[in-house]
DOFIVEX-279571 format. One line per field, with one value per residue (C-alpha): residue number from 1; residue in three letters; x, y, z. Coordinates in Angstrom, 3 decimals. Example, Ala and Ser with C-alpha at 12.3 -4.5 7.8 and 13.67 -1.06 7.14 Angstrom:
2
num <- [1, 2]
residuo <- [ala, ser]
X <- [12.300, 13.670]
Y <- [-4.500, -1.060]
Z <- [7.800, 7.140]
This chain:
598
num <- [1, 2, 3, 4, 5, 6, 7, 8, 9, 10, 11, 12, 13, 14, 15, 16, 17, 18, 19, 20, 21, 22, 23, 24, 25, 26, 27, 28, 29, 30, 31, 32, 33, 34, 35, 36, 37, 38, 39, 40, 41, 42, 43, 44, 45, 46, 47, 48, 49, 50, 51, 52, 53, 54, 55, 56, 57, 58, 59, 60, 61, 62, 63, 64, 65, 66, 67, 68, 69, 70, 71, 72, 73, 74, 75, 76, 77, 78, 79, 80, 81, 82, 83, 84, 85, 86, 87, 88, 89, 90, 91, 92, 93, 94, 95, 96, 97, 98, 99, 100, 101, 102, 103, 104, 105, 106, 107, 108, 109, 110, 111, 112, 113, 114, 115, 116, 117, 118, 119, 120, 121, 122, 123, 124, 125, 126, 127, 128, 129, 130, 131, 132, 133, 134, 135, 136, 137, 138, 139, 140, 141, 142, 143, 144, 145, 146, 147, 148, 149, 150, 151, 152, 153, 154, 155, 156, 157, 158, 159, 160, 161, 162, 163, 164, 165, 166, 167, 168, 169, 170, 171, 172, 173, 174, 175, 176, 177, 178, 179, 180, 181, 182, 183, 184, 185, 186, 187, 188, 189, 190, 191, 192, 193, 194, 195, 196, 197, 198, 199, 200, 201, 202, 203, 204, 205, 206, 207, 208, 209, 210, 211, 212, 213, 214, 215, 216, 217, 218, 219, 220, 221, 222, 223, 224, 225, 226, 227, 228, 229, 230, 231, 232, 233, 234, 235, 236, 237, 238, 239, 240, 241, 242, 243, 244, 245, 246, 247, 248, 249, 250, 251, 252, 253, 254, 255, 256, 257, 258, 259, 260, 261, 262, 263, 264, 265, 266, 267, 268, 269, 270, 271, 272, 273, 274, 275, 276, 277, 278, 279, 280, 281, 282, 283, 284, 285, 286, 287, 288, 289, 290, 291, 292, 293, 294, 295, 296, 297, 298, 299, 300, 301, 302, 303, 304, 305, 306, 307, 308, 309, 310, 311, 312, 313, 314, 315, 316, 317, 318, 319, 320, 321, 322, 323, 324, 325, 326, 327, 328, 329, 330, 331, 332, 333, 334, 335, 336, 337, 338, 339, 340, 341, 342, 343, 344, 345, 346, 347, 348, 349, 350, 351, 352, 353, 354, 355, 356, 357, 358, 359, 360, 361, 362, 363, 364, 365, 366, 367, 368, 369, 370, 371, 372, 373, 374, 375, 376, 377, 378, 379, 380, 381, 382, 383, 384, 385, 386, 387, 388, 389, 390, 391, 392, 393, 394, 395, 396, 397, 398, 399, 400, 401, 402, 403, 404, 405, 406, 407, 408, 409, 410, 411, 412, 413, 414, 415, 416, 417, 418, 419, 420, 421, 422, 423, 424, 425, 426, 427, 428, 429, 430, 431, 432, 433, 434, 435, 436, 437, 438, 439, 440, 441, 442, 443, 444, 445, 446, 447, 448, 449, 450, 451, 452, 453, 454, 455, 456, 457, 458, 459, 460, 461, 462, 463, 464, 465, 466, 467, 468, 469, 470, 471, 472, 473, 474, 475, 476, 477, 478, 479, 480, 481, 482, 483, 484, 485, 486, 487, 488, 489, 490, 491, 492, 493, 494, 495, 496, 497, 498, 499, 500, 501, 502, 503, 504, 505, 506, 507, 508, 509, 510, 511, 512, 513, 514, 515, 516, 517, 518, 519, 520, 521, 522, 523, 524, 525, 526, 527, 528, 529, 530, 531, 532, 533, 534, 535, 536, 537, 538, 539, 540, 541, 542, 543, 544, 545, 546, 547, 548, 549, 550, 551, 552, 553, 554, 555, 556, 557, 558, 559, 560, 561, 562, 563, 564, 565, 566, 567, 568, 569, 570, 571, 572, 573, 574, 575, 576, 577, 578, 579, 580, 581, 582, 583, 584, 585, 586, 587, 588, 589, 590, 591, 592, 593, 594, 595, 596, 597, 598]
residuo <- [unk, unk, unk, unk, unk, unk, unk, unk, unk, unk, unk, unk, unk, unk, unk, unk, unk, unk, unk, unk, unk, unk, unk, unk, unk, unk, unk, unk, unk, unk, unk, unk, unk, unk, unk, unk, unk, unk, unk, unk, unk, unk, unk, unk, unk, unk, unk, unk, unk, unk, unk, unk, unk, unk, unk, unk, unk, unk, unk, unk, unk, unk, unk, unk, unk, unk, unk, unk, unk, unk, unk, unk, unk, unk, unk, unk, unk, unk, unk, unk, unk, unk, unk, unk, unk, unk, unk, unk, unk, unk, unk, unk, unk, unk, unk, unk, unk, unk, unk, unk, unk, unk, unk, unk, unk, unk, unk, unk, unk, unk, unk, unk, unk, unk, unk, unk, unk, unk, unk, unk, unk, unk, unk, unk, unk, unk, unk, unk, unk, unk, unk, unk, unk, unk, unk, unk, unk, unk, unk, unk, unk, unk, unk, unk, unk, unk, unk, unk, unk, unk, unk, unk, unk, unk, unk, unk, unk, unk, unk, unk, unk, unk, unk, unk, unk, unk, unk, unk, unk, unk, unk, unk, unk, unk, unk, unk, unk, unk, unk, unk, unk, unk, unk, unk, unk, unk, unk, unk, unk, unk, unk, unk, unk, unk, unk, unk, unk, unk, unk, unk, unk, unk, unk, unk, unk, unk, unk, unk, unk, unk, unk, unk, unk, unk, unk, unk, unk, unk, unk, unk, unk, unk, unk, unk, unk, unk, unk, unk, unk, unk, unk, unk, unk, unk, unk, unk, unk, unk, unk, unk, unk, unk, unk, unk, unk, unk, unk, unk, unk, unk, unk, unk, unk, unk, unk, unk, unk, unk, unk, unk, unk, unk, unk, unk, unk, unk, unk, unk, unk, unk, unk, unk, unk, unk, unk, unk, unk, unk, unk, unk, unk, unk, unk, unk, unk, unk, unk, unk, unk, unk, unk, unk, unk, unk, unk, unk, unk, unk, unk, unk, unk, unk, unk, unk, unk, unk, unk, unk, unk, unk, unk, unk, unk, unk, unk, unk, unk, unk, unk, unk, unk, unk, unk, unk, unk, unk, unk, unk, unk, unk, unk, unk, unk, unk, unk, unk, unk, unk, unk, unk, unk, unk, unk, unk, unk, unk, unk, unk, unk, unk, unk, unk, unk, unk, unk, unk, unk, unk, unk, unk, unk, unk, unk, unk, unk, unk, unk, unk, unk, unk, unk, unk, unk, unk, unk, unk, unk, unk, unk, unk, unk, unk, unk, unk, unk, unk, unk, unk, unk, unk, unk, unk, unk, unk, unk, unk, unk, unk, unk, unk, unk, unk, unk, unk, unk, unk, unk, unk, unk, unk, unk, unk, unk, unk, unk, unk, unk, unk, unk, unk, unk, unk, unk, unk, unk, unk, unk, unk, unk, unk, unk, unk, unk, unk, unk, unk, unk, unk, unk, unk, unk, unk, unk, unk, unk, unk, unk, unk, unk, unk, unk, unk, unk, unk, unk, unk, unk, unk, unk, unk, unk, unk, unk, unk, unk, unk, unk, unk, unk, unk, unk, unk, unk, unk, unk, unk, unk, unk, unk, unk, unk, unk, unk, unk, unk, unk, unk, unk, unk, unk, unk, unk, unk, unk, unk, unk, unk, unk, unk, unk, unk, unk, unk, unk, unk, unk, unk, unk, unk, unk, unk, unk, unk, unk, unk, unk, unk, unk, unk, unk, unk, unk, unk, unk, unk, unk, unk, unk, unk, unk, unk, unk, unk, unk, unk, unk, unk, unk, unk, unk, unk, unk, unk, unk, unk, unk, unk, unk, unk, unk, unk, unk, unk, unk, unk, unk, unk, unk, unk, unk, unk, unk, unk, unk, unk, unk, unk, unk, unk, unk, unk, unk, unk, unk, unk, unk, unk, unk, unk, unk, unk, unk, unk, unk, unk, unk, unk, unk, unk, unk, unk, unk, unk, unk, unk, unk, unk, unk]
X <- [25.890, 27.024, 24.477, 24.577, 26.137, 23.839, 24.559, 24.477, 21.795, 24.295, 26.482, 28.146, 26.571, 28.872, 27.529, 26.870, 29.281, 32.067, 31.415, 31.033, 34.234, 36.071, 34.654, 36.523, 33.390, 31.614, 27.900, 25.498, 24.339, 20.696, 18.914, 15.591, 16.212, 19.742, 20.123, 23.154, 25.925, 27.281, 30.906, 32.870, 33.167, 29.414, 27.761, 24.200, 21.568, 19.796, 16.025, 13.852, 12.291, 14.581, 17.721, 20.537, 20.994, 23.527, 24.519, 25.516, 26.073, 27.523, 25.853, 28.339, 27.694, 29.736, 30.443, 28.278, 30.942, 31.897, 30.840, 29.795, 27.221, 25.102, 26.209, 25.294, 27.908, 30.590, 29.481, 29.527, 33.037, 34.179, 32.837, 34.683, 37.903, 37.769, 36.908, 39.882, 42.170, 40.824, 40.958, 37.174, 34.318, 32.048, 28.760, 26.910, 23.254, 21.227, 20.907, 19.109, 16.652, 19.277, 21.691, 23.899, 25.122, 24.220, 27.216, 27.104, 30.042, 30.346, 30.574, 32.324, 34.007, 35.854, 36.055, 39.489, 38.144, 35.400, 37.934, 39.960, 36.932, 35.970, 39.530, 39.486, 36.357, 37.556, 40.803, 38.890, 38.490, 35.295, 33.583, 31.624, 30.784, 30.481, 28.103, 26.747, 23.357, 21.829, 19.038, 16.468, 13.679, 10.732, 11.423, 8.648, 10.118, 8.680, 10.585, 8.367, 10.599, 9.119, 8.801, 11.774, 9.756, 6.856, 8.080, 4.524, 4.752, 8.085, 9.931, 10.677, 9.387, 5.952, 5.600, 2.775, 5.026, 3.303, 6.044, 5.978, 2.263, 2.816, 4.350, 0.903, -1.611, -1.711, -5.438, -6.333, -10.074, -11.118, -12.848, -12.493, -15.044, -13.466, -16.331, -14.746, -14.230, -14.132, -11.145, -8.927, -7.093, -3.653, -1.458, -0.239, -3.828, -5.609, -4.995, -6.867, -9.866, -13.260, -16.633, -17.954, -20.666, -21.248, -23.750, -23.785, -27.372, -26.926, -25.340, -23.994, -21.866, -21.107, -19.860, -19.777, -22.923, -25.244, -26.504, -26.065, -24.578, -22.209, -19.143, -17.237, -14.569, -13.342, -13.661, -11.996, -13.346, -11.692, -13.572, -13.104, -12.737, -15.629, -17.582, -18.171, -19.136, -17.805, -14.287, -13.678, -11.138, -10.277, -8.787, -7.338, -8.715, -7.625, -7.933, -8.488, -10.132, -7.264, -4.702, -6.673, -7.076, -3.332, -2.519, -4.854, -4.126, -1.620, -0.150, 3.051, 6.211, 5.577, 8.863, 7.130, 5.553, 4.316, 3.264, -0.276, -0.892, -3.289, -1.841, -3.808, -7.141, -9.593, -10.818, -14.427, -14.527, -17.820, -18.142, -19.955, -17.751, -17.624, -17.391, -17.658, -18.171, -20.992, -24.338, -25.189, -27.927, -25.474, -23.019, -25.746, -26.715, -23.071, -22.584, -25.687, -24.787, -21.128, -22.077, -24.575, -27.732, -30.375, -30.608, -33.586, -32.654, -29.156, -28.291, -27.231, -23.590, -21.492, -18.450, -19.723, -17.071, -15.863, -14.221, -15.419, -13.079, -14.567, -11.905, -14.520, -16.584, -18.340, -19.141, -21.881, -22.439, -23.432, -27.063, -29.546, -29.752, -26.014, -25.810, -28.558, -26.675, -23.458, -25.163, -26.799, -23.511, -21.708, -24.596, -23.951, -20.351, -18.627, -15.996, -16.351, -13.218, -13.503, -11.222, -11.362, -11.226, -8.684, -9.852, -7.611, -10.808, -12.859, -13.937, -17.201, -18.387, -17.789, -19.421, -18.928, -16.019, -18.445, -20.672, -20.869, -19.582, -16.923, -13.153, -12.348, -8.731, -6.529, -3.398, 0.202, 3.224, 6.484, 7.643, 4.678, 2.950, -0.560, -0.417, -1.155, -4.419, -5.807, -8.985, -8.811, -10.958, -12.787, -14.540, -11.180, -10.362, -6.842, -4.046, -2.148, 0.366, -1.235, 1.803, 2.859, 3.965, 4.575, 7.793, 8.818, 6.966, 8.575, 6.986, 3.606, 2.018, 3.067, 0.446, -1.091, -2.449, -2.965, -1.203, -4.332, -5.266, -8.863, -9.629, -7.483, -4.018, -1.030, -0.782, 1.539, 2.419, 2.205, 2.584, -0.636, -1.369, -4.550, -6.708, -7.877, -4.459, -4.489, -7.849, -6.806, -3.874, -6.441, -8.733, -5.753, -4.950, -8.573, -8.322, -5.149, -6.898, -9.955, -7.707, -5.844, -9.020, -12.249, -14.426, -13.555, -16.471, -16.194, -16.170, -13.342, -11.349, -11.721, -10.870, -7.765, -6.470, -6.815, -5.495, -2.407, -1.517, 1.584, 2.045, 2.257, 5.877, 4.842, 2.211, -1.497, -3.268, -6.944, -6.581, -5.743, -7.418, -5.670, -2.322, -0.453, -1.740, 0.755, 0.024, 2.459, 1.336, -2.350, -2.324, -0.311, -2.738, -5.856, -4.321, -2.937, 0.523, 2.349, 4.581, 5.345, 3.713, 0.176, -1.636, -5.328, -8.476, -11.920, -13.851, -16.443, -16.345, -19.169, -18.249, -20.669, -21.874, -19.989, -18.544, -15.396, -12.869, -13.135, -10.245, -9.598, -6.505, -4.061, -1.487, 1.753, 4.191, 7.034, 8.699, 12.328, 13.425, 11.516, 8.617, 9.455, 9.789, 6.921, 4.459, 1.242, -1.988, -5.048, -8.402, -11.970, -14.546, -18.205, -19.444, -22.086, -19.913, -16.239, -15.265, -16.362, -13.694, -10.292, -8.214, -5.019, -2.611, -1.410, 1.896, 2.486, 4.289, 1.390, 2.969, 0.298, 0.523, -2.217, -3.703, -6.679, -7.903, -11.512, -12.694, -15.926, -15.664, -15.271, -18.888, -18.379, -19.139, -16.686, -12.921, -11.249, -7.577, -4.023, -1.828, 1.959, 3.583, 7.235, 7.200, 10.911, 11.345, 8.749, 9.300, 7.289, 5.934, 3.122, -0.456, -1.172, -4.458, -6.559, -8.254, -11.268, -13.352, -16.458, -16.126, -19.370, -23.087, -25.580, -23.555, -22.384, -20.230, -18.302, -14.691, -15.162, -11.543, -7.976, -4.536, -0.823, 1.617, 5.258]
Y <- [32.751, 33.014, 32.980, 29.620, 29.540, 29.019, 25.596, 24.827, 22.351, 20.160, 19.484, 16.125, 13.951, 11.874, 8.382, 7.058, 4.237, 6.696, 8.746, 5.732, 4.179, 7.181, 6.712, 4.731, 2.664, 2.211, 2.935, 0.264, 0.698, -0.115, 2.109, 3.779, 5.693, 5.745, 6.492, 8.614, 6.690, 7.937, 7.551, 7.406, 3.638, 3.060, 2.548, 3.691, 1.059, -0.362, -0.437, -2.086, -0.770, 1.997, 2.147, 4.568, 7.036, 9.766, 12.156, 15.807, 16.654, 15.419, 15.242, 16.223, 15.468, 17.448, 16.400, 18.020, 20.400, 21.778, 25.309, 23.976, 21.726, 24.733, 27.693, 27.857, 30.553, 28.300, 25.346, 27.572, 28.836, 25.254, 24.189, 27.069, 26.216, 22.515, 23.217, 25.532, 22.858, 20.345, 22.811, 22.887, 25.338, 23.881, 25.383, 25.012, 24.567, 24.186, 22.542, 19.206, 18.316, 16.097, 19.018, 17.786, 20.149, 19.677, 20.603, 20.974, 19.328, 21.876, 21.315, 18.688, 16.813, 13.641, 10.629, 11.795, 15.289, 13.840, 11.694, 14.803, 16.602, 13.621, 13.262, 16.872, 16.281, 12.949, 14.538, 17.024, 15.703, 17.767, 15.813, 12.782, 11.462, 12.337, 10.480, 11.071, 12.749, 9.956, 10.470, 7.776, 6.544, 4.294, 0.702, -1.786, -4.997, -7.687, -10.504, -13.282, -16.188, -16.645, -12.949, -12.994, -15.327, -12.904, -11.178, -10.058, -7.566, -5.880, -6.744, -3.797, -5.313, -6.672, -6.330, -4.199, -1.919, -2.897, -2.210, 1.540, 1.590, -0.007, 3.188, 4.761, 1.942, -1.752, -2.451, -1.675, -1.320, -2.972, -6.340, -8.163, -10.847, -13.699, -15.374, -18.692, -22.259, -21.218, -21.366, -24.174, -23.378, -21.850, -20.264, -17.582, -16.392, -17.215, -13.850, -12.050, -14.363, -13.151, -14.835, -15.726, -18.070, -21.208, -20.278, -23.618, -24.914, -28.072, -30.860, -32.540, -29.430, -28.655, -32.202, -31.209, -33.104, -30.126, -27.024, -23.408, -22.678, -20.349, -22.542, -21.594, -24.274, -25.791, -29.605, -29.965, -29.759, -32.826, -34.929, -38.287, -38.900, -37.369, -36.805, -33.259, -34.225, -36.244, -35.245, -33.255, -35.735, -35.692, -33.159, -32.930, -30.345, -26.846, -24.949, -22.060, -19.657, -20.025, -19.221, -16.130, -15.000, -15.297, -12.964, -10.372, -10.584, -13.202, -12.212, -10.227, -9.523, -12.759, -14.383, -17.070, -17.725, -15.019, -11.389, -10.261, -7.128, -5.635, -7.550, -5.768, -6.215, -8.915, -11.740, -12.928, -16.261, -16.935, -20.438, -20.674, -23.121, -26.833, -30.016, -29.160, -25.429, -23.295, -21.836, -18.237, -18.271, -18.955, -16.380, -13.744, -14.281, -14.135, -10.820, -9.436, -10.606, -9.590, -6.010, -5.679, -6.743, -9.085, -12.750, -14.779, -17.406, -16.010, -13.957, -10.343, -9.883, -8.502, -8.110, -6.117, -6.026, -2.874, -5.041, -8.265, -10.565, -13.071, -15.192, -17.270, -17.256, -19.064, -18.668, -16.339, -12.640, -11.158, -11.916, -9.414, -11.447, -11.250, -7.646, -6.642, -8.134, -6.381, -3.045, -3.198, -4.114, -1.215, 1.029, 0.037, 1.179, -2.148, -2.421, -5.615, -7.115, -10.042, -12.258, -11.705, -15.459, -17.999, -18.932, -16.629, -15.152, -11.976, -11.354, -9.899, -13.484, -14.456, -13.634, -11.870, -10.484, -8.726, -7.255, -3.492, -1.716, -4.340, -4.084, -6.821, -7.998, -9.590, -11.554, -10.733, -12.999, -12.212, -10.429, -8.067, -9.457, -10.884, -14.388, -16.934, -18.044, -14.640, -13.250, -9.775, -7.119, -3.876, -5.101, -5.596, -2.671, -3.331, -5.913, -7.423, -10.221, -13.626, -15.739, -18.079, -21.422, -22.924, -20.865, -22.102, -22.837, -19.883, -17.604, -18.279, -16.549, -17.985, -18.051, -20.051, -23.554, -27.045, -30.277, -32.445, -34.047, -34.634, -33.540, -31.061, -32.151, -30.001, -26.333, -25.432, -22.824, -23.215, -21.362, -20.951, -19.068, -17.490, -14.417, -15.875, -14.878, -11.471, -10.379, -10.588, -8.293, -5.630, -6.525, -6.102, -2.758, -1.637, -2.539, -0.461, 2.472, 2.209, 1.984, 5.115, 7.043, 5.617, 8.071, 6.596, 5.284, 2.179, 4.414, 6.512, 3.396, 2.041, 5.387, 5.868, 2.368, 2.971, 6.508, 5.660, 2.463, 2.242, 1.046, -2.708, -3.887, -6.454, -7.033, -7.658, -8.376, -7.569, -5.168, -5.518, -2.409, 0.744, -0.953, -2.618, -1.508, 0.503, 0.165, 2.813, 5.516, 4.729, 4.689, 7.895, 9.551, 8.759, 9.377, 12.819, 11.815, 13.511, 16.137, 19.600, 22.986, 22.810, 25.365, 24.780, 26.058, 25.443, 27.515, 25.281, 25.158, 23.549, 20.987, 21.254, 18.130, 17.157, 20.620, 22.718, 22.337, 24.397, 25.471, 26.164, 28.169, 28.138, 30.914, 29.551, 31.965, 31.978, 28.892, 28.740, 27.166, 24.499, 22.288, 18.796, 15.629, 14.189, 17.080, 15.863, 16.964, 16.241, 16.331, 16.239, 16.177, 15.233, 13.640, 11.074, 9.179, 9.861, 7.918, 11.008, 13.172, 14.209, 15.865, 17.839, 19.881, 23.076, 24.556, 28.339, 28.290, 26.441, 22.977, 20.318, 17.144, 14.560, 13.242, 11.200, 10.046, 9.299, 5.707, 4.193, 1.370, 3.538, 4.152, 4.958, 8.321, 11.047, 11.470, 11.647, 11.003, 12.238, 12.208, 12.413, 14.587, 15.062, 18.861, 19.328, 21.293, 23.862, 26.998, 26.489, 30.023, 31.112, 30.230, 26.526, 25.318, 22.189, 21.679, 19.361, 18.438, 16.262, 14.556, 12.555, 13.224, 12.820, 13.669, 16.794, 17.519, 19.996, 20.635, 20.910, 21.524, 20.656, 21.175, 21.115, 19.773, 20.715]
Z <- [19.094, 15.505, 12.755, 10.989, 7.555, 4.604, 3.155, -0.551, -1.589, -3.404, -0.373, -0.052, 2.632, 4.782, 5.213, 8.675, 7.951, 7.182, 10.288, 12.513, 11.224, 12.596, 16.054, 18.670, 19.202, 15.852, 15.819, 14.656, 11.051, 11.661, 14.153, 14.625, 17.847, 19.214, 22.899, 23.574, 25.338, 28.638, 27.554, 24.294, 24.454, 24.481, 21.114, 20.341, 21.012, 17.947, 17.632, 15.018, 11.838, 10.613, 8.560, 9.142, 6.300, 5.397, 8.208, 7.920, 11.576, 14.851, 18.232, 20.927, 24.589, 27.131, 30.683, 33.329, 34.593, 31.177, 30.262, 26.841, 28.533, 29.493, 27.404, 23.719, 23.251, 24.735, 22.600, 19.542, 20.343, 20.901, 17.498, 15.821, 17.633, 16.858, 13.264, 12.996, 14.430, 11.924, 9.061, 8.658, 9.250, 11.915, 12.965, 16.271, 15.330, 18.504, 21.897, 22.048, 24.766, 26.393, 26.628, 23.805, 21.090, 17.433, 15.269, 11.491, 9.724, 6.951, 3.220, 1.077, 3.921, 3.047, 5.319, 6.449, 7.188, 9.339, 11.188, 11.954, 13.402, 15.518, 16.766, 17.956, 20.010, 21.361, 22.517, 24.663, 28.240, 28.610, 25.813, 27.030, 23.580, 19.904, 17.602, 14.081, 13.701, 11.689, 9.195, 9.958, 7.742, 8.517, 7.608, 7.877, 6.501, 8.766, 10.459, 9.111, 8.115, 4.618, 3.801, 1.430, -0.823, -1.115, -4.269, -4.912, -2.062, -2.650, -5.868, -8.119, -11.354, -10.508, -6.748, -5.435, -3.308, -0.089, 2.524, 1.894, 2.682, 6.102, 7.441, 7.062, 7.612, 8.490, 8.288, 11.892, 12.424, 9.151, 8.697, 5.373, 4.529, 2.579, 0.742, -0.145, 1.148, 4.782, 7.088, 8.351, 11.571, 11.024, 13.683, 11.245, 10.785, 14.029, 15.706, 12.909, 12.494, 13.732, 13.564, 10.147, 8.875, 6.823, 4.119, 2.272, 2.450, 0.355, 2.434, -0.704, -1.212, 2.416, 3.252, 6.908, 7.839, 8.060, 6.291, 7.284, 10.686, 12.499, 11.930, 8.745, 9.272, 6.022, 6.144, 2.743, -0.801, -2.345, -4.875, -6.540, -10.262, -12.201, -8.984, -10.115, -13.646, -16.537, -17.422, -14.234, -12.918, -9.229, -6.829, -3.344, -0.945, -1.896, 1.422, -0.951, 1.483, 3.945, 1.236, 0.206, 3.823, 4.445, 1.580, 3.035, 6.743, 7.873, 11.218, 10.664, 12.629, 14.531, 13.435, 11.414, 8.045, 5.724, 5.997, 5.242, 3.213, 5.787, 8.687, 11.401, 9.639, 10.689, 8.483, 8.644, 6.779, 4.992, 3.585, 0.242, -1.689, -0.897, -2.913, -6.624, -5.991, -4.646, -5.647, -6.509, -3.886, -1.080, -2.412, -2.670, 0.963, 2.021, 0.218, 1.860, 5.369, 5.135, 4.306, 7.135, 5.368, 6.752, 5.741, 6.903, 9.456, 9.981, 13.098, 12.629, 11.678, 14.525, 12.244, 9.282, 6.578, 4.877, 2.216, 0.581, -1.344, -3.791, -5.442, -7.188, -10.334, -13.121, -16.777, -17.921, -17.472, -14.133, -13.335, -11.984, -8.755, -8.090, -9.237, -6.827, -3.886, -4.922, -5.533, -2.122, -0.442, -2.067, -1.074, 2.535, 2.150, 1.475, -1.268, -3.303, -4.881, -7.302, -9.369, -13.133, -13.831, -15.019, -18.531, -20.597, -21.973, -21.870, -18.290, -19.606, -20.009, -16.375, -13.067, -10.728, -12.787, -15.125, -12.419, -11.991, -8.893, -8.194, -8.500, -10.997, -10.772, -13.450, -12.550, -13.441, -13.518, -11.746, -14.912, -14.771, -17.850, -17.872, -16.451, -19.173, -17.549, -16.532, -18.009, -19.513, -21.147, -20.572, -17.430, -15.680, -13.401, -12.143, -12.181, -9.263, -8.739, -9.271, -10.036, -12.801, -11.364, -14.816, -14.886, -11.444, -8.232, -6.477, -9.077, -7.506, -4.511, -1.154, 1.590, 4.421, 3.739, 5.176, 4.246, 4.302, 0.984, 2.107, 5.660, 7.622, 8.722, 9.729, 8.832, 5.984, 3.378, -0.390, -3.680, -5.674, -8.878, -10.157, -10.271, -6.954, -5.644, -7.353, -5.918, -2.235, -3.002, -3.912, -1.010, 1.300, -0.304, 0.104, 3.806, 4.143, 2.482, 4.677, 7.721, 6.634, 5.825, 7.244, 5.309, 1.912, -0.128, -2.333, -5.412, -3.978, -3.119, -6.641, -8.196, -6.052, -6.785, -10.509, -10.492, -8.473, -10.333, -12.466, -16.040, -16.498, -16.678, -19.305, -21.949, -21.508, -24.743, -24.329, -21.416, -17.730, -16.413, -15.236, -14.574, -11.731, -8.330, -6.268, -2.549, -1.317, -3.696, -3.232, 0.571, 0.704, -1.689, 0.329, 3.731, 2.959, 4.187, 1.335, 2.927, 1.647, 1.067, -0.300, -2.465, -3.123, -4.779, -3.301, -5.827, -7.481, -11.286, -13.277, -15.942, -18.873, -20.635, -23.815, -24.224, -24.086, -21.304, -18.131, -15.923, -12.255, -11.245, -8.358, -7.892, -6.457, -4.855, -2.372, -3.852, -4.932, -8.193, -10.067, -9.087, -7.789, -9.834, -7.762, -7.697, -6.052, -7.730, -5.582, -7.384, -6.032, -8.822, -8.655, -11.875, -12.763, -15.295, -14.760, -17.870, -19.838, -18.229, -19.545, -16.822, -17.487, -15.385, -17.073, -15.883, -15.699, -19.078, -20.729, -20.742, -20.248, -18.159, -18.777, -15.532, -16.709, -20.098, -21.010, -20.848, -22.151, -19.577, -16.467, -15.482, -11.807, -10.256, -9.228, -9.250, -5.853, -6.484, -6.187, -9.285, -9.328, -12.002, -12.894, -13.080, -12.416, -15.658, -14.596, -12.521, -9.337, -8.971, -11.242, -12.110, -12.428, -13.908, -13.729, -17.084, -17.235, -20.245, -20.563, -23.957, -24.107, -23.710, -20.856, -17.731, -15.932, -12.926, -10.789, -9.882, -6.120, -5.230, -6.174, -4.701, -5.460, -2.886, -3.476]
C-alpha cells in the first residue's frame, strides 16, 4: 500500500451538499450516523441530533466478489487509477470495519472535480456504493414546540449558551430544591418532579386549609385589593414556583412546550410562599431540610438537593438566622442560588441576595444589558437572562404555568420577567455542573461559573457580578471535556500573604506552530480569600495574559477554574508560567497544580 500523502492544513473542504449533489441518490443533509446503503440508489438513513459538516473523503463500498473488497493493495491501486482518470490524486486511507474503503479526495477539489471522481466510481460495476465521509458534530437542539421562543438559552447576544452544554451533561442524578410557591401539576414538568414539602405553618398564608404537610401543591396565591396591606392592590395567582421549576428542568425532547436547562434533573418543590408572601422561619426550615438537615416534626428528606433555588426575597440585609441556615446548607454540600431582587437598587439591602455563600443573580434583558428592574451591586455574583417584557412580551422568559386566576385551571405557558427568572438559569447550570462532575463543592461551582462567564453585552450601572454566565464553557471546564494535548505541573508553590508574585512553570515541547486561539488554562489554587489573588499566564516570550483580577467582594475560598486564552500569536513550544500574587493582607495559599490544554 502506498504511503499516504501529507496534506496541507489549509486544504479546501468540500461540503457534504456539494458531494451529495454529485451522487445519483443525494444524501440527506442532517445525519448523526449514516448506515451504508446496499446499492447506489439507497441514500444514507438520517438520525437525530447531529448536523452534517464538510467532508474531505469518500467511503467506497465494493461488491463482495471484487478484489478491492478484501485487498487493501487492490483498493489502493483502484483509487490511484480512478484519480488518474479524473485528473486528481486520490489516496486510499484505510479499511473500515464494514469492509468499505476510505478514500481521500486530495487537495483543492472543486464541485466539478468531485463529480468527476464520483462518476468514475459509479461507472465501475464492482462498486456497490460511494458516499461522502461526513464530519458529524453533536447537536442537541430539542424538539420542544416552544423552544424557538427560548432566546435565553441560545441567542448569541444574551443567551446563556445552554445547548452546547447538553452534549456533556443534562442534569442526570441531581435534585434541585425550588423553595417557592409550590408546584401546580403540569405535564411538561411531571416526569421530573419528586417529593417535596409544604413548609407554610400559618394557615392564613397557606390558604390550603392546613399547616405544614407533605403536599407542596400550589393552591394559588391570589389576593384581593389591599388584602396584603394598604396600597398593595390585588393580584391573580402567580404559579411562580412552577414557572421557576420549568426553567430549571422542564421535560425536553418530548415534542411539546419548553426545554429545561437541566432537563434530566429532578425538582423537589418546597412551598414557603403563599398569600402575601412567606416568613423567614419557614424559609429557614426549607433550606435546612432541602440540604439534608433535620427539622423538628418533619420526616427525613429522601430527596436531598445538591442545588437550592430561591427566587424570593425581602428588604433588609441578611439576618444571622437566615445566614446560619445557608451556611449549614453549603457545609452539607448544597449550592444555594438566589435572586438579586427586583427593586433597581443595591442588592446589599435585600435578603437573601446579600447573604454570604450564595450565588446572587442579577437579571439581563434580551439585549444583554441590566434589566431595568434588577438589583445590582458588589454582592451580586453573576448575571443571567431575566427578560424585559416592557420591550415586548416575547422578550421575557417563557416557562411552564397555569391559566387559573385564583385556583388551578388548565396548564399553560407564559412569559415572565424578573431576577426570579434569572436565578433558575444559574440553578439549572449548577445542576448541569454537578451532573458532569459530582465531586464539585459549592465554592467550586460558584468559582467556575464566575471564571467562565463572558463580558456583558450591554451596560450594568452598579455592577452585575462577573458577567453573563456561559453554560457551555462552564460545563466543559468542570467536566474536563476539553480535547487536546495537556501539559501540567503538580509541584506545589506557596503563595505568600500580601507579597511579591510567585510563579509555576510548564515546559511545552513537541508542538508545531503557534498555540491555539482557545488555549485552556486549568488552575487549582487553595486560598482562604481568593479575592486577594491576581492570576496571570506568562507566555514563553514574556507576554502576559490576565486570568483573574483581585476583588474586594469575592470572599470565597480557593480557585478551581479553567480559563480560555487567545494565544494564537504565541509559539507553542517553550516555558509557560502561571504567575500568582496575593495583593492584600491576612490570607495565604498554595498553587496546587495547573495545566495547559492545546
